[in-house]
C-alpha positions as CSV (number, residue, x, y, z in Angstrom):
1,M,200.3,100.6,149.8
2,N,201.8,101.2,153.2
3,K,204.0,98.5,154.7
4,Q,204.7,98.4,158.4
5,T,207.0,95.9,160.1
6,Y,206.8,95.2,163.9
7,K,210.0,93.5,164.8
8,N,209.0,92.9,168.5
9,I,206.2,90.6,167.4
10,N,207.6,89.5,164.0
11,E,204.7,90.8,161.9
12,T,204.4,92.8,158.7
13,I,201.1,94.3,157.7
14,Y,200.2,96.1,154.5
15,S,197.4,98.7,154.5
16,E,195.7,101.1,152.2
17,K,192.7,103.4,152.3
18,L,191.1,103.2,148.8
19,A,189.6,106.1,146.9
20,N,186.1,105.1,148.0
21,G,187.0,105.1,151.7
22,L,187.4,101.4,152.3
23,T,190.4,100.5,154.5
24,V,192.2,97.3,153.6
25,F,194.6,95.4,155.8
26,L,196.7,92.5,154.5
27,L,198.7,90.3,156.8
28,P,200.7,87.7,154.6
29,K,201.7,84.7,156.6
30,P,203.3,82.3,154.1
31,E,204.0,79.7,156.8
32,M,200.2,79.2,157.2
33,A,198.3,76.7,155.2
34,K,195.1,78.7,155.2
35,A,193.8,82.2,154.9
36,Y,191.1,84.1,156.7
37,G,189.2,87.1,155.5
38,I,186.8,89.4,157.3
39,F,184.8,92.2,155.8
40,S,183.2,94.3,158.6
41,T,181.1,97.4,159.1
42,N,180.9,99.6,162.2
43,Y,177.2,98.8,162.6
44,G,175.5,96.7,165.2
45,S,172.3,96.0,167.0
46,I,172.6,99.2,169.2
47,D,172.4,101.4,166.1
48,Q,168.6,101.8,166.1
49,T,168.3,105.7,166.1
50,F,170.2,107.6,163.4
51,V,169.9,110.0,160.5
52,P,170.0,108.1,157.2
53,I,172.5,109.2,154.5
54,G,170.9,111.8,152.3
55,E,168.3,112.8,154.8
56,S,168.0,115.3,157.6
57,E,165.5,113.7,160.0
58,E,166.4,111.1,162.6
59,I,164.6,107.8,162.4
60,N,164.1,104.8,164.7
61,V,164.2,101.3,163.1
62,P,162.8,98.1,164.6
63,E,164.9,96.1,167.1
64,G,166.9,93.3,165.3
65,V,167.4,95.0,161.9
66,A,171.2,94.7,161.9
67,H,171.0,90.9,162.5
68,F,168.2,90.6,160.0
69,L,170.3,92.4,157.4
70,E,173.2,90.1,158.0
71,H,171.0,87.1,157.2
72,K,169.5,88.6,154.1
73,L,172.8,89.6,152.4
74,F,173.7,85.9,151.9
75,E,170.5,85.4,149.8
76,K,170.6,86.8,146.2
77,K,167.9,86.8,143.5
78,D,169.2,83.7,141.8
79,R,171.4,81.9,144.4
80,D,172.6,81.4,147.9
81,V,176.1,82.8,148.6
82,F,177.0,79.8,150.8
83,A,177.0,77.6,147.7
84,D,179.4,80.0,145.9
85,F,181.9,79.7,148.7
86,G,181.4,75.9,148.9
87,K,182.3,75.5,145.2
88,Q,185.5,77.4,145.9
89,G,186.5,75.3,148.9
90,A,185.8,78.0,151.5
91,S,183.9,78.0,154.8
92,P,181.9,81.2,155.2
93,N,180.1,82.7,158.2
94,A,178.9,86.0,159.6
95,Y,178.0,87.5,162.9
96,T,176.3,90.6,164.4
97,S,177.4,92.0,167.7
98,F,176.2,95.1,169.6
99,T,178.5,97.3,167.6
100,K,179.7,95.4,164.5
101,T,178.5,93.2,161.6
102,A,181.1,91.0,160.0
103,Y,181.2,88.6,157.1
104,L,184.1,86.1,156.9
105,F,185.5,83.0,155.4
106,S,188.4,80.6,155.8
107,A,190.0,78.6,153.0
108,T,193.2,76.8,151.9
109,T,192.7,77.3,148.2
110,N,191.3,80.0,145.8
111,I,192.1,82.7,148.3
112,E,191.8,85.7,145.9
113,Q,188.6,84.3,144.4
114,N,187.1,83.9,147.8
115,V,188.1,87.4,148.9
116,E,186.4,88.8,145.7
117,T,183.3,86.7,146.5
118,L,183.3,88.1,150.0
119,I,183.5,91.7,148.8
120,D,181.0,91.3,146.0
121,F,178.2,89.6,148.0
122,V,178.3,92.1,150.8
123,Q,178.3,95.0,148.3
124,E,175.5,93.7,146.2
125,P,172.3,93.7,148.3
126,Y,169.1,92.2,147.1
127,F,166.0,92.3,149.2
128,S,162.5,91.5,148.0
129,E,159.3,91.7,150.0
130,Q,158.7,88.0,149.6
131,S,162.2,87.0,150.8
132,V,161.9,89.4,153.8
133,E,158.6,87.8,154.9
134,K,160.1,84.4,154.5
135,E,163.1,85.4,156.7
136,K,160.9,86.5,159.5
137,G,159.8,83.0,160.1
138,I,163.4,81.7,160.1
139,I,164.7,84.4,162.5
140,S,161.6,83.9,164.8
141,Q,162.6,80.3,165.2
142,E,166.2,81.4,166.0
143,I,165.0,83.9,168.6
144,K,162.8,81.2,170.2
145,M,165.8,78.8,170.2
146,Y,167.9,81.4,172.1
147,D,165.0,82.0,174.5
148,D,165.4,78.3,175.6
149,Q,169.2,78.6,176.1
150,P,170.1,79.2,179.8
151,D,173.6,80.5,178.9
152,W,172.2,83.2,176.6
153,Q,169.4,84.1,179.0
154,S,171.9,84.5,181.8
155,F,174.0,86.8,179.6
156,M,171.2,89.0,178.4
157,G,169.5,88.9,181.8
158,T,172.7,90.3,183.3
159,I,173.0,93.0,180.6
160,K,169.3,94.0,181.2
161,S,169.9,94.2,184.9
162,M,172.8,96.6,184.3
163,F,171.5,98.9,181.6
164,K,168.4,101.0,181.9
165,N,168.1,103.0,178.7
166,H,171.0,102.0,176.4
167,P,170.0,99.7,173.5
168,V,172.7,97.2,174.5
169,K,169.9,95.8,176.8
170,I,168.0,94.7,173.7
171,D,168.6,91.2,172.3
172,I,170.8,91.4,169.2
173,A,168.3,89.5,167.1
174,G,165.4,91.6,168.4
175,T,162.1,90.0,169.5
176,V,159.5,88.0,167.6
177,E,157.3,91.0,167.7
178,S,159.9,93.6,166.6
179,I,161.1,91.6,163.5
180,T,157.5,91.3,162.2
181,S,157.6,95.1,161.5
182,I,160.9,95.0,159.5
183,T,160.4,95.9,155.9
184,K,162.5,95.8,152.7
185,D,162.8,99.6,152.9
186,D,164.2,99.4,156.5
187,L,166.9,97.0,155.2
188,Y,167.9,99.2,152.3
189,T,167.9,102.3,154.5
190,C,170.2,100.7,157.1
191,Y,172.4,99.1,154.3
192,H,173.0,102.4,152.4
193,T,173.7,104.3,155.6
194,F,176.1,101.9,157.4
195,Y,177.5,99.7,154.6
196,H,179.4,102.6,152.9
197,P,183.1,101.6,152.3
198,E,184.1,104.6,154.5
199,N,182.5,102.8,157.4
200,M,183.9,99.4,156.6
201,S,187.2,97.5,156.7
202,L,188.6,94.5,155.0
203,F,191.2,92.3,156.7
204,V,192.8,89.3,155.0
205,A,195.4,87.2,156.8
206,G,197.2,84.0,155.7
207,N,199.1,82.5,152.7
208,F,198.9,84.9,149.8
209,D,200.9,87.5,147.9
210,P,200.0,91.0,149.3
211,E,200.8,92.9,146.0
212,T,198.6,90.7,143.9
213,M,195.8,90.7,146.6
214,M,195.8,94.5,146.9
215,D,195.7,94.9,143.1
216,M,192.7,92.6,142.9
217,I,190.8,94.4,145.7
218,T,191.6,97.9,144.3
219,S,190.5,96.8,140.8
220,N,187.3,95.4,142.2
221,Q,186.4,98.6,144.1
222,Q,187.2,100.8,141.1
223,K,184.4,99.1,139.1
224,K,181.8,100.2,141.7
225,S,180.3,103.5,142.6
226,F,179.1,104.7,145.9
227,K,177.4,107.9,147.1
228,E,179.6,110.4,148.9
229,M,179.9,109.5,152.6
230,E,178.3,111.8,155.1
231,E,179.1,112.0,158.8
232,L,177.1,109.3,160.5
233,K,174.7,110.7,163.1
234,R,173.8,108.0,165.6
235,N,171.8,108.8,168.8
236,F,171.9,107.0,172.1
237,P,169.8,107.7,175.2
238,K,171.5,109.0,178.3
239,E,172.5,106.2,180.6
240,P,172.7,106.5,184.4
241,E,175.8,105.2,186.2
242,D,173.7,103.1,188.5
243,V,172.5,99.6,187.4
244,A,168.9,99.3,186.3
245,M,168.1,96.6,188.9
246,K,170.2,95.0,191.7
247,E,168.7,91.6,191.1
248,N,167.2,89.8,188.2
249,K,165.7,86.4,188.9
250,I,164.7,84.2,185.9
251,T,163.1,80.8,186.0
252,M,163.8,78.2,183.3
253,P,163.9,74.4,183.1
254,V,167.5,74.0,184.3
255,S,169.1,71.1,186.2
256,I,171.4,73.4,188.1
257,P,171.0,77.1,188.8
258,K,173.2,79.7,187.1
259,C,174.4,83.0,188.7
260,T,176.2,85.9,187.1
261,I,177.4,89.1,188.7
262,G,177.6,92.1,186.4
263,I,179.8,95.1,186.8
264,K,178.6,98.2,184.9
265,E,182.0,99.4,183.7
266,S,181.0,102.4,181.6
267,S,177.9,104.2,180.4
268,V,179.6,107.3,178.7
269,E,181.5,107.7,175.5
270,L,185.2,107.3,176.0
271,S,188.1,108.9,174.1
272,K,190.7,106.7,172.4
273,E,193.2,107.2,175.2
274,A,190.7,106.6,178.0
275,F,189.3,103.6,176.2
276,L,192.6,101.8,175.7
277,R,193.7,102.5,179.3
278,K,190.4,101.2,180.7
279,D,190.4,98.2,178.3
280,L,193.9,97.1,179.3
281,L,193.7,97.7,183.0
282,G,190.1,96.3,183.3
283,S,191.1,93.0,181.7
284,M,194.3,92.7,183.7
285,V,192.5,93.4,187.0
286,I,189.6,91.0,186.6
287,S,192.0,88.3,185.6
288,H,194.2,89.0,188.6
289,F,191.3,88.6,191.1
290,F,189.3,85.8,189.4
291,S,191.7,83.6,187.4
292,T,191.6,79.9,188.0
293,G,195.1,80.0,189.5
294,G,194.0,82.6,192.1
295,E,193.2,82.2,195.8
296,F,189.6,83.3,195.4
297,Y,188.8,80.8,192.7
298,Q,190.3,78.0,194.9
299,E,188.1,79.2,197.8
300,L,185.0,79.0,195.7
301,Y,185.9,75.6,194.3
302,K,186.7,74.1,197.7
303,S,183.4,75.4,199.0
304,N,181.6,73.6,196.2
305,L,180.1,76.9,195.0
306,I,181.3,76.6,191.4
307,D,182.2,74.0,188.8
308,D,184.1,74.0,185.5
309,S,181.6,76.4,184.0
310,F,183.0,79.3,186.1
311,Y,184.0,82.2,183.9
312,F,184.8,85.9,183.9
313,E,184.8,88.3,181.0
314,T,185.1,92.0,180.3
315,N,183.9,93.9,177.2
316,L,184.5,97.6,176.6
317,E,183.0,99.5,173.7
318,K,183.1,103.2,172.9
319,N,180.0,104.2,174.8
320,F,179.3,101.3,177.1
321,G,181.1,98.5,179.0
322,Y,180.5,95.6,181.3
323,S,182.2,92.8,183.1
324,M,180.7,89.5,184.2
325,I,181.6,86.8,186.7
326,G,179.4,83.7,186.7
327,S,179.1,79.9,187.1
328,N,176.6,77.1,187.5
329,T,176.1,76.8,191.3
330,D,173.8,74.9,193.7
331,N,173.9,77.9,196.0
332,P,173.5,81.1,193.9
333,D,172.9,83.2,197.0
334,E,176.1,82.2,198.6
335,F,178.0,82.4,195.4
336,S,176.8,86.0,194.6
337,K,177.5,87.0,198.2
338,K,181.1,85.8,198.1
339,V,181.8,87.4,194.7
340,M,180.2,90.7,195.7
341,E,182.3,90.8,198.9
342,Q,185.5,90.0,196.9
343,L,184.7,92.8,194.4
344,L,183.9,95.4,197.1
345,S,187.1,94.5,199.0
346,T,189.2,95.5,196.1
347,N,188.7,99.2,196.9
348,D,191.2,98.8,199.8
349,I,193.8,96.8,197.9
350,Q,197.1,98.2,196.9
351,L,199.1,96.1,194.4
352,T,202.9,96.1,194.6
353,E,205.3,96.8,191.8
354,E,206.3,93.1,191.7
355,V,202.6,91.9,191.5
356,F,201.8,94.4,188.7
357,S,204.9,93.4,186.8
358,R,203.7,89.8,186.8
359,M,200.2,91.0,185.6
360,K,201.8,92.8,182.7
361,K,203.9,89.8,181.7
362,K,200.8,87.6,181.8
363,K,198.8,90.0,179.6
364,I,201.6,90.3,177.1
365,G,202.0,86.5,177.1
366,Q,198.3,86.0,176.5
367,L,198.3,88.5,173.6
368,L,201.3,86.8,171.9
369,R,199.7,83.4,172.2
370,S,196.5,84.7,170.7
371,M,198.4,86.1,167.8
372,N,199.0,82.5,166.6
373,S,195.3,82.6,165.5
374,L,194.5,84.4,162.2
375,E,190.9,84.8,163.4
376,F,192.0,86.5,166.6
377,I,194.3,88.9,164.8
378,A,191.8,89.8,162.1
379,N,188.8,90.4,164.5
380,K,190.8,92.1,167.2
381,Y,192.7,94.3,164.8
382,T,189.6,95.6,163.1
383,S,187.8,96.1,166.4
384,Y,190.7,98.2,167.7
385,H,191.0,100.0,164.4
386,S,187.4,101.3,164.7
387,M,188.6,103.1,167.9
388,G,191.8,104.5,166.2
389,I,194.0,102.0,168.0
390,N,196.6,99.7,166.4
391,L,196.6,96.1,167.8
392,F,200.3,95.7,166.9
393,E,201.2,98.7,169.0
394,I,199.5,97.4,172.2
395,I,202.4,95.7,173.8
396,P,204.5,98.9,174.3
397,E,201.3,100.5,175.8
398,I,201.0,97.7,178.3
399,Q,204.7,98.1,179.2
400,K,204.2,101.8,179.9
401,L,201.5,101.2,182.5
402,T,202.7,101.8,186.1
403,V,201.7,100.4,189.5
404,D,200.2,103.8,190.2
405,D,198.0,103.5,187.1
406,V,196.6,100.1,188.2
407,N,196.1,101.2,191.9
408,S,194.3,104.3,190.7
409,F,192.1,102.1,188.5
410,I,191.3,99.6,191.3
411,K,190.4,102.4,193.8
412,S,187.5,103.5,191.6
413,W,186.8,100.2,189.9
414,I,183.9,98.9,192.0
415,S,181.0,100.7,193.6
416,E,177.9,98.9,194.9
417,N,175.5,101.0,192.7
418,R,177.2,99.5,189.6
419,L,176.8,95.8,190.6
420,A,173.9,93.6,189.6
421,V,173.1,89.9,190.0
422,C,171.2,87.7,187.6
423,T,170.1,84.2,188.7
424,I,168.6,81.4,186.5
425,S,166.8,78.9,188.6
426,A,164.5,75.9,188.0
427,Q,160.8,76.5,187.5
């Protein structure tokens, strides 16, 4: 078991890659009352076209399979896994994103037992034709529920306006039509391809003994057998740099309109170095121009163009990326005009050494505050790990960035062909 101490952030992490390929990370924090465990696979809703393990021909699976699979893993032939965790005093959950499926729990007691339950239920799939048919009705209701949520429709509407071909434009849960075609065989095919230990990681953080925990996990995995892992062959369509549509207008029963401006940050596969650089600079730059303490935010607020719902976010993945700036607003046309003008004006801005120094300190401060959360560390660490990046080595990378780096980034950050506007207005 490898032990690595990071004195600058006062963290010690233990890690080991087991014989079956599973990577385990343990972050003991004896000062914490609880523990948090997350078992995740590098498999999300965008993975619809791939070559299954043991086969040579590429297949396409229905939209929403990854999310459907996440639901079904909790149901076993003789029980529901939520009840198992409940008896052990744990609170379980799971989520599917565009690129990842994760199963997790938090608890203050029976930590080892809950970790073993987490591993076992994910590694023991049971799908029957009857249970798959039953789940279709449940997920159909979930999809319809999200269809009625303005925030989600605004998010997906902005994504669809940016991306023309990439499967990120497809709702994570799929559609009512697509899930009707999902079969038991589809679930097993996706499971055996993407849920191999080699494509997964386990992260446990909190109050436990790392030696005892690692021994338990290793012993658990030694009792199970898995086929030899093959190289995963996923296929994604070529995505143009331009947005799919400049404007996307959606009508829904809302009391106040919503408006979101999307920036198509990336549509090509990035190397580890390019990814980290773009990820760090992108988040720092958008925060600099749109944070609630900034001049532009105050201008929007005083003009009554926004309310407390105003937000900005940026999300970068290996082969796509986007940023969003949005708010509830009584005047979506004026709001979008102002935000677009602000974005386009950044091409001519040169930040000073002093300003960028403050930006770096702010980013480091935010990161250190976030590290008080077990959930943040576990989720962010595993996400970065899938890119070959170590979360605990990020701060020195931030410190190494120069004012020339950020000004070079800003110069090419915004172009009009990569901007899209999505508006949700009353019917």
